C-alpha positions in Angstrom: 57.1 120.4 73.6 59.7 120.6 76.3 58.0 117.8 78.3 58.0 115.5 75.2 61.7 116.2 74.7 62.5 115.5 78.4 60.5 112.3 78.3 62.2 111.1 75.2 65.6 111.9 76.7 64.7 109.7 79.7 63.6 106.9 77.4 66.8 107.3 75.5 68.8 106.8 78.7 66.8 103.7 79.4 67.6 102.2 76.0 71.3 102.3 77.0 70.7 99.7 79.6 69.2 97.2 77.2 71.9 97.6 74.6 74.2 94.5 74.4 77.3 96.6 73.5 77.2 98.3 76.9 77.4 95.0 78.8 79.7 93.2 76.4 82.3 96.0 76.4 82.3 96.3 80.2 82.6 92.5 80.5 85.6 92.5 78.2 87.2 95.2 80.4 86.8 92.9 83.4 88.1 89.9 81.5 91.2 91.9 80.4 91.9 92.9 84.0 91.6 89.3 85.2 94.0 88.0 82.7 96.4 90.9 83.2 96.6 90.2 86.9 97.0 86.5 86.3 99.9 87.1 84.0 101.6 89.6 86.4 101.3 87.2 89.3 102.8 84.5 87.1 105.8 86.6 86.1 106.4 88.6 89.2 104.3 87.0 92.0 102.5 90.3 92.5 99.9 92.3 90.6 100.8 95.9 89.5 97.3 97.4 89.3 94.0 96.3 90.6 92.1 93.8 88.5 89.2 96.3 88.0 91.5 99.0 86.6 90.4 98.4 83.0 86.8 98.4 84.1 87.0 101.7 85.9 88.8 103.3 83.0 86.1 102.1 80.6 83.4 103.6 82.9 85.1 107.0 83.2 84.3 107.8 79.6 80.5 107.7 80.2 80.4 111.4 81.1 82.7 112.2 78.1 80.1 110.6 75.8 77.3 112.8 77.3 79.4 115.9 76.7 80.1 114.8 73.1 76.4 114.3 72.7 76.0 118.1 72.5 77.7 117.9 69.1 75.7 114.9 67.8 72.4 116.4 68.9 73.5 119.9 67.9 74.1 119.0 64.3 71.3 116.4 64.3 73.1 113.2 63.4 70.4 110.7 62.4 71.1 106.9 62.2 68.4 104.4 61.2 67.8 101.5 63.6 69.4 99.1 61.0 72.7 101.0 61.0 72.8 101.0 64.8 72.1 97.3 64.8 74.8 96.8 62.2 77.5 98.7 64.2 76.4 96.8 67.3 76.7 93.4 65.6 80.2 94.2 64.3 81.3 95.4 67.7 80.1 92.3 69.5 81.7 90.0 66.9 85.1 91.8 67.2 84.7 91.8 71.0 84.5 88.0 71.0 88.2 87.9 70.0 89.1 89.6 73.3 91.6 91.7 71.4 91.2 95.4 72.2 92.9 96.6 69.0 90.0 95.3 66.9 87.7 97.7 68.8 89.3 100.7 67.2 86.7 103.1 65.7 88.5 102.9 62.3 87.7 99.2 62.1 84.2 99.2 63.6 82.8 102.2 61.7 84.9 101.6 58.5 83.5 98.1 58.0 80.0 99.3 59.1 79.9 102.1 56.5 81.1 99.8 53.7 78.5 97.2 54.7 75.9 99.9 54.8 76.6 100.5 51.1 76.7 96.8 50.2 74.0 95.1 52.3 70.9 97.0 50.9 71.8 95.6 47.4 71.1 92.0 48.6 67.8 90.2 49.3 67.6 87.0 51.4 64.0 86.1 51.2 63.7 86.4 54.9 61.4 89.3 55.7 63.0 90.4 58.9 66.5 90.5 57.5 65.3 92.2 54.3 63.6 94.9 56.3 66.8 95.3 58.3 68.7 95.8 55.0 66.1 98.3 53.9 66.6 100.3 57.1 70.4 100.2 56.6 69.9 101.5 53.1 68.3 104.6 54.5 71.7 105.6 56.1 72.9 109.0 55.4 76.5 108.1 54.6 78.0 111.6 55.3 76.4 111.5 58.8 77.9 108.1 59.5 81.3 109.2 58.2 81.2 112.4 60.3 80.4 110.3 63.4 83.3 108.1 62.6 85.7 111.0 62.3 84.6 112.5 65.6 85.0 109.2 67.4 88.4 108.6 65.9 89.6 111.9 67.3 88.2 111.1 70.7 89.8 107.7 70.6 93.2 109.3 69.8 92.9 111.7 72.7 92.0 108.8 75.0 95.0 106.8 73.9 97.3 109.8 74.5 96.0 110.6 77.9 95.0 107.2 79.4 96.6 104.3 77.5 100.1 105.6 78.1 99.8 105.3 81.9 99.2 102.2 84.1 100.7 99.8 81.5 101.4 96.2 82.4 104.9 94.6 82.5 105.4 91.1 81.1 108.2 88.7 80.8 109.0 86.3 77.9 111.9 84.4 76.6 114.0 85.6 73.6 115.2 83.3 70.8 118.5 82.9 72.7 116.7 81.8 75.8 117.3 85.0 77.8 114.5 86.8 79.7 113.1 89.9 78.0 110.6 92.4 79.3 107.6 94.0 77.6 105.2 96.8 78.4 101.6 96.2 77.4 99.1 98.9 77.0 95.5 97.7 76.6 92.3 99.6 77.1 88.6 99.4 76.2 86.2 102.3 76.6 82.5 102.7 76.4 81.3 106.0 74.9 77.5 106.5 75.0 76.1 109.1 72.6 72.7 110.6 72.1 71.6 110.1 68.5 68.4 110.7 66.6 66.7 107.6 65.2 63.7 107.8 62.8 60.6 107.4 64.9 57.4 109.1 66.0 58.3 110.4 69.5 59.1 114.0 68.7 58.9 116.3 65.7 61.2 119.0 64.4 59.7 122.0 62.7 62.9 123.8 61.7 64.0 124.1 58.0 67.6 124.4 59.1 67.8 121.5 61.6 68.7 118.7 61.7 71.7 120.2 59.8 72.8 117.2 57.9 69.3 116.0 56.9 67.2 119.1 56.5 63.5 119.3 56.7 60.7 118.3 59.1 61.5 115.0 60.8 59.7 112.6 63.1 62.4 111.3 65.4 63.3 109.3 68.6 66.3 109.9 70.8 68.6 106.9 71.7 71.6 106.9 74.0 73.7 104.5 72.0 76.9 103.0 73.5 79.9 102.7 71.2 82.9 100.5 72.1 86.5 101.6 71.6 89.8 99.7 72.2 93.5 100.0 72.0 96.4 97.6 72.3 100.2 98.1 72.0 103.0 95.8 73.1 106.5 97.4 73.5 109.9 96.0 74.1 112.0 98.7 72.4 110.2 101.8 73.7 108.9 103.6 76.8 105.1 103.6 77.1 104.6 107.2 77.9 106.5 108.2 74.7 105.4 105.4 72.3 101.7 105.3 73.2 101.5 109.1 73.2 102.9 109.1 69.7 100.3 106.4 68.7 97.6 108.6 70.1 98.7 111.7 68.2 98.9 109.7 65.0 95.4 108.3 65.5 94.1 111.8 66.3 95.6 113.2 63.1 94.0 110.3 61.1 90.7 111.1 62.7 91.0 114.8 61.7 91.7 113.7 58.1 88.7 111.4 58.2 86.6 114.2 59.6 87.6 116.5 56.8 86.7 113.9 54.2 83.4 113.4 56.0 82.6 117.1 55.8 83.3 117.2 52.1 81.1 114.1 51.6 78.1 116.2 52.5 78.4 117.6 48.9 79.8 114.5 47.3 78.6 111.3 49.0 81.1 109.0 47.4 83.8 110.6 49.5 82.1 109.0 52.6 82.9 105.6 51.2 86.5 106.7 50.5 86.8 107.8 54.2 85.7 104.4 55.4 88.4 102.7 53.2 91.1 105.1 54.5 89.9 104.6 58.1 90.3 100.8 57.9 93.6 100.8 56.0 95.0 103.9 57.8 94.4 102.3 61.2 96.0 99.0 60.1 99.0 100.9 58.7 99.5 102.6 62.0 99.4 99.2 63.8 101.8 97.7 61.2 104.3 100.5 61.6 104.4 100.2 65.3 104.7 96.4 65.2 107.6 96.6 62.7 109.4 99.1 64.7 109.2 97.0 67.9 110.3 93.9 66.0 113.3 95.4 64.2 114.6 97.6 67.1 116.8 96.0 69.8 114.9 95.5 73.1 115.6 97.8 76.0 114.0 95.7 78.8 116.9 93.1 79.0 119.5 92.1 81.5 122.5 94.4 81.5 126.2 94.2 82.5 125.7 97.4 84.5 122.6 98.4 86.3 119.0 97.2 86.3 116.3 98.7 84.0 113.0 99.4 85.7 110.3 97.3 84.1 107.5 98.2 86.5 106.6 100.4 89.5 104.0 99.3 92.0 101.5 102.2 92.7 101.8 103.8 96.2 105.1 102.1 96.9 108.4 103.7 98.0 109.5 103.5 94.4 106.4 105.4 93.2 107.0 108.1 95.9 110.6 108.4 94.6 109.2 109.1 91.2 111.1 106.2 89.6 110.0 105.7 86.0 109.7 102.8 83.7 112.8 102.6 81.5 115.2 104.2 84.0 118.3 102.3 85.0 119.3 101.8 88.6 123.1 101.6 88.8 123.8 101.9 92.5 121.9 101.1 95.7 123.2 102.7 98.9 126.5 103.3 97.1 126.8 99.7 95.9 126.9 98.9 92.2 124.2 96.5 91.1 123.6 94.4 88.0 121.4 91.6 89.2 118.1 91.4 91.1 119.7 89.5 93.9 122.4 92.1 94.2 119.8 94.8 94.3 118.0 93.2 97.3 121.3 92.5 99.1 122.3 96.2 98.7 118.9 97.2 100.1 119.7 95.4 103.4 122.8 97.5 103.9 120.5 100.2 105.3 117.0 99.0 106.2 115.7 102.4 107.3 116.9 104.5 104.4 117.5 103.9 100.7 119.5 105.9 98.2 119.5 105.1 94.5 121.7 106.3 91.7 119.5 106.3 88.6 120.2 106.9 84.9 117.2 108.5 83.3 116.0 108.1 79.7 118.2 111.0 78.6 121.3 109.2 80.0 121.7 111.7 82.8 122.4 110.6 86.4 120.1 111.5 89.3 119.7 110.4 92.9 116.4 109.1 94.4 116.2 108.6 98.1 113.6 107.9 100.7 113.2 106.7 104.3 111.9 103.1 104.5 109.2 102.6 107.1 107.8 99.4 108.6 105.0 98.2 106.4 106.5 99.6 103.2 107.0 97.3 100.3 110.2 95.3 101.2 111.4 95.4 97.6 110.6 99.1 97.2 107.8 98.2 94.7 110.1 97.8 91.7 109.9 95.1 89.0 112.9 94.1 86.9 113.7 91.7 84.1 114.3 88.3 85.6 113.6 84.7 84.9 109.9 83.9 85.2 108.6 81.1 87.3 108.1 79.1 84.1 108.2 80.1 80.4 105.3 80.0 78.1 105.7 78.1 74.8 105.7 81.3 72.7 109.0 83.2 72.3 109.7 86.8 71.9 110.9 88.1 68.6 
């Protein structure tokens, strides 16, 4: 029996590498990194992070998925092949838009669960499609809702811990023709989970397990990749604060969805309600964030006194001085600055040493200083709001 389980686990791992979502999601991560670097070089003539940053972040969740599989296998979540196919198709379709926010679990699983209710009611006359609809109709809706809640919680935690760092600065033109800065947080993740699929590879002889669909089952084990995504554009807030808040809100929404999913075990209709709330709840969170950024005055703008930090190059002197996005540099080597040109001129006053007077996000002054060595970034590795090489047609709100 142990040998058959081990063999099936190995087969499940192999199924991961023939799943299109695995490759499509990682490809999108590479594409996002390419366009990010292209935009940063356009605006600042330098890239902030490596082009493969998004790809590496997406890969880091592979082991997280395996750890989460202890839960999915432990409670015995079973999804028919048709449901896995349905989630995969929706993920691929949403991925084609190259917009990470549409890869949120609330959208992918919310629409999938609703379609799992509607599609089995239709017939097309095409045998292959009708058989697929029959497979989808075998979905245990509470199991799908439970998986949705778990993944929404994981997504919220990933947003809080990963998406709030290594954001990308951008420049645009305001309606008055002045330069304005943005911070963009975009991430995609791939989360592979071991799930049971109806099949004839292994048999369970426990009356109490699988927990959600009790009784003797003939099953296969698949390692199924699920895509996740996040996007937030900020001109009126600091990424570490705003994105962390978005992550906590998403986590709380996931907890609520999970609670509904648990209750749907006794009343299946609640699973449908959880899908509706997941879709509209996720869209409501996006809407609130967007409205706040549109209605709040931007902070990444040119100022009469000081320069606000829009970006910090990793491993640069600025990073070693712990300069943060959103802080304002008011003096360089004792000289007041308010323009990028003035900042660079003040740096030349002492080429071997740099002392900055900085106003942090709480409005308190502090000093940052460092020796400048040959080979260090000649501009300290700081990015400021400035006129871009050329403006795009779109304007900032």
